[in-house]
C-alpha positions in Angstrom: 77.6 146.6 97.8 78.6 143.4 96.0 79.2 140.8 98.6 79.9 138.2 96.0 82.9 140.2 94.6 84.4 140.4 98.1 83.9 136.7 98.7 85.6 135.9 95.3 88.6 138.0 96.3 88.9 136.2 99.5 88.6 132.8 97.7 91.4 133.8 95.3 93.6 135.0 98.2 93.1 131.8 100.2 93.6 129.7 97.1 96.9 131.5 96.4 98.1 131.0 100.0 97.1 127.3 99.9 99.0 127.0 96.6 102.1 128.6 98.1 101.9 126.3 101.1 101.7 123.2 98.9 104.6 124.3 96.6 106.7 125.1 99.6 106.0 121.8 101.4 106.6 119.9 98.2 109.9 121.6 97.6 111.1 121.0 101.2 110.1 117.3 101.1 111.8 116.9 97.7 114.9 118.6 99.1 115.0 116.2 102.0 114.5 113.2 99.7 117.4 114.4 97.5 119.6 114.8 100.5 118.7 111.3 101.8 119.3 109.9 98.3 122.9 111.4 98.2 123.6 110.1 101.7 122.2 106.6 100.8 124.2 106.5 97.6 127.3 107.3 99.6 126.5 104.5 102.0 126.0 102.1 99.1 129.3 103.2 97.7 131.1 102.6 101.0 129.3 99.3 101.4 130.2 98.1 97.9 133.8 99.1 98.5 133.7 97.0 101.7 132.1 94.1 99.8 134.8 94.4 97.2 137.6 94.3 99.8 136.0 91.3 101.4 135.7 89.7 97.9 139.5 90.3 97.5 140.0 88.5 100.8 137.9 85.6 99.6 139.9 85.6 96.3 143.2 85.6 98.2 142.0 82.8 100.5 140.9 80.8 97.5 144.3 81.2 95.9 146.0 80.1 99.1 143.7 77.2 99.4 144.3 75.9 95.9 148.1 76.7 96.1 148.3 74.6 99.3 146.4 71.8 97.6 148.7 71.8 94.6 151.8 71.9 96.9 150.7 68.9 98.9 150.0 66.9 95.7 153.4 67.9 94.3 155.1 66.7 97.5 153.3 63.4 97.3 154.2 63.0 93.6 157.8 63.8 94.3 157.9 61.2 97.2 156.3 58.7 94.9 159.0 59.3 92.2 161.7 58.8 94.8 160.1 55.5 95.8 160.1 54.4 92.2 163.9 55.0 91.9 164.6 52.3 94.5 163.1 49.7 92.1 165.7 50.5 89.5 169.1 48.8 89.4 171.1 52.0 90.1 174.7 52.2 91.1 174.0 55.4 93.1 170.8 56.0 95.1 172.0 59.3 96.3 169.5 61.3 94.3 166.5 59.3 95.5 167.6 59.5 99.1 168.1 63.2 98.7 164.5 63.7 97.4 163.1 61.5 100.2 165.1 63.3 102.8 164.1 66.6 101.5 160.4 65.8 101.5 160.2 63.5 104.5 159.8 66.5 106.9 157.1 67.9 104.7 155.1 64.7 104.4 155.7 63.2 107.8 156.1 66.1 110.2 154.7 69.5 109.0 151.7 68.8 106.8 151.0 65.3 108.2 149.7 64.2 104.8 148.1 60.7 105.2 149.3 58.2 102.6 148.2 54.6 101.6 150.4 52.6 99.3 148.8 49.7 97.3 149.6 47.6 94.3 148.0 47.8 90.9 145.1 45.7 92.4 144.6 48.1 95.3 146.0 45.5 97.7 147.5 47.2 100.7 151.2 47.5 101.0 151.9 50.3 103.6 150.6 53.6 105.0 151.8 56.8 106.6 150.3 59.3 109.1 147.2 57.3 110.0 147.0 57.3 113.9 143.8 55.1 113.8 145.6 52.3 111.9 148.7 52.7 114.2 146.4 51.8 117.1 145.0 48.8 115.3 148.5 47.6 114.3 149.6 47.8 118.0 146.6 45.6 119.0 147.4 43.1 116.2 151.0 42.9 117.4 149.9 42.3 121.0 147.5 39.6 119.9 150.2 38.0 117.7 152.7 38.0 120.6 150.1 36.4 122.9 149.1 33.8 120.2 145.5 35.1 120.2 144.7 34.2 116.7 141.0 35.1 116.9 141.6 38.6 118.0 144.5 39.0 115.6 142.3 38.0 112.6 139.4 40.1 113.8 141.5 43.2 114.0 143.2 42.5 110.7 139.7 42.4 109.1 138.9 45.7 110.8 142.1 47.2 109.5 141.4 46.1 105.9 137.9 47.4 106.1 139.1 50.8 107.4 141.8 50.9 104.6 139.2 50.1 101.9 136.9 52.8 103.2 139.7 55.4 103.3 140.8 54.4 99.8 137.3 54.9 98.4 136.9 58.3 100.1 140.3 59.6 99.1 139.9 58.5 95.5 136.8 60.8 95.2 138.8 63.8 96.6 142.2 63.3 95.0 143.1 61.1 92.0 145.7 58.4 93.1 149.3 58.7 91.9 150.5 55.7 89.7 154.1 54.4 90.2 154.8 52.1 87.2 157.8 49.8 87.5 157.1 47.8 84.4 154.3 47.0 82.1 152.8 44.5 84.6 154.0 45.9 87.8 152.9 49.2 89.4 151.8 50.8 92.7 149.3 53.4 93.7 149.6 56.2 96.2 146.3 57.3 97.8 146.5 60.4 99.9 144.4 62.9 101.8 145.1 66.5 102.5 146.7 67.7 105.7 144.9 69.2 108.6 146.3 72.6 107.6 144.5 72.2 104.3 141.2 71.4 106.0 141.6 74.3 108.4 142.2 76.7 105.5 139.2 75.2 103.7 137.0 75.7 106.7 138.2 79.3 107.0 137.5 79.9 103.3 134.0 78.5 103.5 133.2 80.5 106.6 134.5 83.6 104.9 132.3 83.0 101.8 129.3 82.4 104.0 130.1 85.6 105.9 130.5 87.4 102.6 127.1 86.3 101.4 125.5 87.1 104.7 127.0 90.6 104.7 125.8 91.0 101.1 122.2 90.2 102.1 122.1 91.9 105.5 123.8 95.0 104.2 123.9 98.1 106.4 122.2 100.3 103.8 119.2 97.9 103.7 119.5 97.8 99.9 117.7 95.1 97.9 120.5 93.2 96.2 121.0 90.2 93.9 124.4 88.6 93.7 124.8 86.5 90.5 127.6 84.2 89.4 128.9 85.6 86.1 130.1 82.2 84.9 126.9 80.2 85.5 124.3 83.0 85.9 123.2 81.3 89.1 122.1 83.4 92.1 124.7 83.3 94.8 122.9 85.4 97.3 119.8 87.7 97.4 117.5 89.4 99.8 114.7 90.0 97.2 111.6 87.8 97.3 110.4 87.6 93.7 109.4 84.8 91.3 110.5 86.7 88.2 114.1 87.4 89.3 115.2 88.1 85.8 112.8 91.1 85.5 114.0 92.3 88.9 117.6 92.1 87.8 116.8 94.0 84.6 115.1 96.8 86.5 118.1 96.9 89.0 120.5 97.1 86.0 118.6 100.1 84.5 118.4 101.8 87.9 122.0 101.5 89.1 125.3 100.5 87.6 126.1 96.8 88.7 129.2 96.1 90.8 131.7 93.6 89.4 133.3 91.2 92.0 136.4 89.0 91.3 136.3 85.9 93.5 139.5 84.4 92.1 140.2 81.1 90.4 138.5 82.4 87.3 135.2 83.0 89.2 133.5 86.4 89.3 130.1 87.8 90.3 127.9 90.8 89.7 126.0 92.7 92.4 122.7 94.3 91.2 120.9 96.5 93.7 117.9 98.9 94.1 117.5 102.0 96.1 116.2 101.3 99.6 112.5 101.1 100.4 112.9 104.1 102.8 114.2 106.3 100.0 111.4 105.2 97.6 108.8 105.9 100.3 110.4 109.3 100.9 110.1 110.0 97.2 106.4 109.4 97.2 106.0 111.2 100.6 105.4 114.7 99.0 102.5 113.3 97.0 101.1 111.4 100.0 101.4 114.6 102.0 99.8 116.6 99.2 96.9 114.1 99.2 96.5 114.4 103.0 96.5 118.2 102.8 94.0 118.1 100.0 91.8 115.7 101.9 92.1 117.9 105.0 91.2 121.0 103.0 88.3 119.3 101.4 86.9 118.1 104.7 87.5 121.6 106.2 85.7 123.1 103.2 82.7 120.8 103.6 82.5 121.6 107.3 82.9 125.3 106.7 80.2 125.2 104.0 77.9 123.2 106.2 78.3 125.7 109.1 78.0 128.6 106.7 74.8 127.3 105.2 73.4 126.6 108.6 74.2 130.1 109.7 72.8 131.6 106.5 69.6 129.5 106.9 69.2 130.8 110.5 69.6 134.4 109.2 67.2 133.8 106.4 64.6 132.2 108.6 65.0 134.9 111.3 64.8 137.8 108.9 61.9 136.3 106.9 59.8 135.6 110.0 60.6 139.1 111.4 59.5 140.6 108.1 56.3 138.7 108.2 55.7 139.8 111.7 56.4 143.5 110.9 54.1 143.4 107.9 51.2 141.9 109.9 50.2 145.1 111.8 50.1 147.6 108.9 48.4 145.0 106.7 45.6 144.7 109.2 45.3 148.5 109.3 45.1 148.7 105.5 42.3 146.1 105.4 40.4 148.2 108.0 41.0 151.4 105.9 39.6 149.6 102.8 36.4 148.9 104.7 36.1 152.5 105.8 36.7 153.7 102.2 34.0 151.3 100.9 31.5 152.8 103.4 32.4 156.4 102.3 31.5 155.5 98.7 35.0 155.8 97.1 35.2 154.6 93.5 34.7 150.9 93.3 37.5 150.2 90.7 40.0 152.0 92.9 38.9 150.0 95.9 39.2 146.8 93.8 42.8 147.6 92.7 43.8 148.6 96.3 42.3 145.3 97.5 44.4 143.4 95.0 47.5 145.0 96.4 46.4 144.2 100.0 45.9 140.6 99.0 49.3 140.7 97.4 50.8 141.9 100.7 49.0 139.0 102.4 50.6 136.6 100.0 54.1 138.1 100.6 53.6 137.9 104.3 52.5 134.3 104.0 55.6 133.6 101.9 58.0 135.1 104.5 56.3 133.3 107.3 56.8 129.9 105.6 60.6 130.4 105.2 62.3 127.8 107.5 59.1 125.9 108.0 57.9 122.8 106.3 55.9 123.9 103.3 52.5 122.3 102.7 52.3 121.0 99.2 49.2 120.4 97.1 48.5 118.9 93.7 48.1 121.7 91.1 48.2 122.1 87.4 51.6 123.9 87.0 50.6 125.4 83.7 47.6 127.1 85.1 49.5 128.2 88.2 52.3 129.8 86.2 49.8 131.4 83.7 47.9 133.0 86.6 51.0 134.4 88.1 52.1 135.9 84.8 48.7 137.4 84.2 49.0 139.2 87.6 52.5 140.5 86.7 51.5 141.8 83.3 49.9 144.8 84.8 52.9 145.5 87.0 55.8 145.4 84.5 56.8 147.4 81.5 54.3 147.4 78.6 57.2 147.1 76.2 57.8 143.5 77.3 56.0 141.0 75.1 55.1 137.9 77.2 54.4 134.6 75.3 53.2 131.5 77.0 53.2 128.3 75.0 51.4 125.0 75.7 48.6 126.7 77.8 46.2 123.8 77.2 48.6 121.1 78.6 47.7 119.5 81.9 50.8 119.0 84.0 50.2 118.2 87.6 52.7 118.2 90.4 52.9 118.9 94.1 53.8 122.5 94.9 53.2 125.2 97.5 51.3 127.8 95.6 52.5 130.9 97.5 56.2 129.9 97.4 56.2 128.7 93.8 54.6 131.9 92.6 57.4 133.7 94.4 59.9 131.8 92.3 58.2 132.7 89.1 58.0 136.3 90.1 61.7 136.5 91.0 62.8 134.8 87.7 60.5 137.0 85.6 61.6 140.2 87.3 65.2 139.2 86.8 64.5 138.6 83.1 62.7 142.0 82.8 65.6 143.8 84.4 68.1 142.0 82.0 66.0 143.3 79.1 65.9 146.8 80.7 62.1 146.8 80.4 62.0 146.1 76.6 62.0 142.7 74.8 60.3 139.4 74.6 59.7 136.9 77.4 58.8 133.3 76.4 57.6 130.5 78.7 57.5 126.9 77.5 56.4 123.8 79.3 57.6 120.2 78.7 57.5 116.7 80.0 60.5 114.3 79.8 61.2 111.2 81.9 58.5 112.1 84.5 60.0 115.5 85.0 58.1 118.7 84.2 60.3 121.4 82.6 59.5 125.1 82.7 61.7 127.2 80.5 61.7 131.0 81.0 63.6 132.8 78.1 64.4 136.5 77.7 66.1 138.6 75.1 68.2 140.4 77.5 72.0 141.1 77.8 72.8 137.5 78.7 75.1 136.1 81.4 78.9 135.3 81.0 79.4 131.5 80.9 81.7 131.5 83.9 79.0 133.2 86.0 76.0 130.9 85.2 76.4 129.1 88.6 77.2 132.2 90.5 73.8 133.9 89.7 72.2 131.8 92.4 74.8 132.8 95.1 73.5 135.1 97.8 74.9 138.6 97.2 75.6 138.1 93.5 74.1 141.0 91.4 74.9 143.2 88.5 72.6 146.0 89.7 73.9 149.0 91.5 71.3 148.8 94.2 70.6 145.1 94.1 71.1 142.7 97.0 71.4 139.5 94.9 68.7 137.6 96.9 65.9 136.9 94.3 67.5 134.0 92.5 69.1 132.7 95.7 65.6 132.5 97.2 64.2 130.9 94.1 66.9 128.1 94.2 66.2 127.5 97.9 62.5 127.2 97.4 62.8 124.8 94.4 65.5 122.5 95.8 64.6 122.5 99.5 60.8 122.7 99.4 60.0 121.1 96.1 62.8 118.6 95.5 63.4 120.1 92.1 66.1 121.9 90.2 66.6 125.4 88.7 69.6 126.3 86.5 70.7 128.4 83.5 69.9 126.2 80.5 71.4 128.5 77.8 72.8 132.0 77.6 74.4 134.3 75.1 75.8 137.7 75.5 73.4 140.4 74.0 71.1 137.6 72.9 69.3 136.4 76.1 69.1 133.7 78.7 66.9 130.7 79.4 66.3 129.5 83.0 64.9 126.0 83.4 62.9 124.7 86.4 62.5 120.9 86.8 59.7 119.4 89.0 58.5 115.8 89.5 55.2 115.0 87.8 52.5 112.9 89.5 50.7 112.0 86.3 
C-alpha cells in the first residue's frame, strides 16, 4: 500500500479544484469590471455631451453679451454724430433730428445708457441717465433759489467730484467717443453700459461658474482637467497634482480629449481619467486572488500543524505500545538464556543469542523514548557510527563492501546513543535495499563551520530528482511490502531530538545516492 501515492493524487485533485476556482473567480470579476467600464464610458459620453451643450449655451450668452455691448456703443456713437451735426452751419437739420429722434428712445428709455459730455479738457458740459446727479442738481437748485450760497457751493463740489469719479471709472471700461468740431474744439462722450448689459454679464458669469462647477463635480466622478486652448491655462480641475502636465499627458493617452468651443474665439479641451472606482475594480481580481492565496496558505499551515500533531500522537502512542508489548517476551528471553547457560548449551551460541536480546532491549528503549525528551550525552560521533556499522556488518549481505573514512578523527557532539544508532541503521538498510544487497557503501566524516557532516553513499539505483524531498515523507516507499517509515523516523530523530538536518546530498539514477547528516559540534 503506497499511502504517499494516494496523498499525491489528492493534492493534485485539490490543486486542480483550487485552480478552477481562481480562474472562475477571476473571469467573473473581470466580466463585472468590463461591464462597469462600458456603463461608465456611457456615463462619461452623456456627461461630455451635457457639458458640450452647456458650453454652447455659454458661447451663445457670450455672443449675446458682446453683441449688446457693440450695439450700445454704436447707439452712443450715432448719437454723438448727430450732436456734431448741430455745430455745422447747415440749411437743413432734418437728418440730425431724425437720428436723434430715432435713437433717443434707445438711449434715454430702453437701455438707460448713462452719458457724460465734456469738452476736450474733460470739463463737464452735460449728462444723461444719472439719477444720483439728478438728485444733487435738485438740491443745488433749491439752495440757489433760497440764496444759500454755502450749500450750493458744497453740493456743486460734490457733483464735480462724483462726475470725475464716474469719468475715471467709465474710461477704464469703455473708450470715450471724440466729437471734433475743429482743430481746436472737440467734445468727449463718456458712457457706461445699461442695466440690461450688466444683468446679462452677471448671468454669463454665473453660467460660466456653473459650467466649471459641473465640470469638476461631474456625476461620473471622473478626474478631469479643463485647459484653455489659447493660453494653455487651467480653467478648472478636480485633480490634485503638482505635475499637472504629466497628468494631462497620461489622460490624453488614456482617453480622447473633448474639444469645447466657448465662443468669441475661445476654446477649451477637457482631459479625463477613468474613475477611481473602475480602477479599483480592475485590480479587485488580483486583490481577491491574493486574499484567497493568503487564506489557502493559512489554511494549509493550520492543516499541516494539526496533521503533524495528530501524526505525532499516533507515532508516540504506537511506539510506546510497541515498547510495552516487547517488554514481556524480552524478559522471558533473558530468563531462558540463563536456563540455557545452566544446561551447558554451546557458549558461542549463547553469546550470539545474548547479542540479539541486547539488541531487542535497545529497540525497546528506542521506542519508549519516542515522544519523550531524549537525554543527550557528549560522544565521539566517529566511534559511535563505526560501532553501529560493525554490528550491522554481520547482519547484512556479505556482497556489500563497507568503507569508513576518517576513522581516527575526533568529532564530538551531543547525541542520544540509542536514537542516533537507529538513524544510522535506517539509512544503511535503505542503502543496502537500494543496491539490492550488492555494491559499495561509503561513509565520510567532515567538519565545516562548526557543523559535523556524515555522508553515507551507496551505489544503488538512485532517486529521481523530483522525489528527493519525498523520501522522508511517511508512507513513501518503492518496496512492495514497505511502509515508508524508516527515513521518516530518521528525519524526526535528527531534527526534533538533535537539532540537526538530514537530506539527500547527491543522487543519480543507476549510479547511487548520498545522504548527509549535519550535527552541531561542541569542539
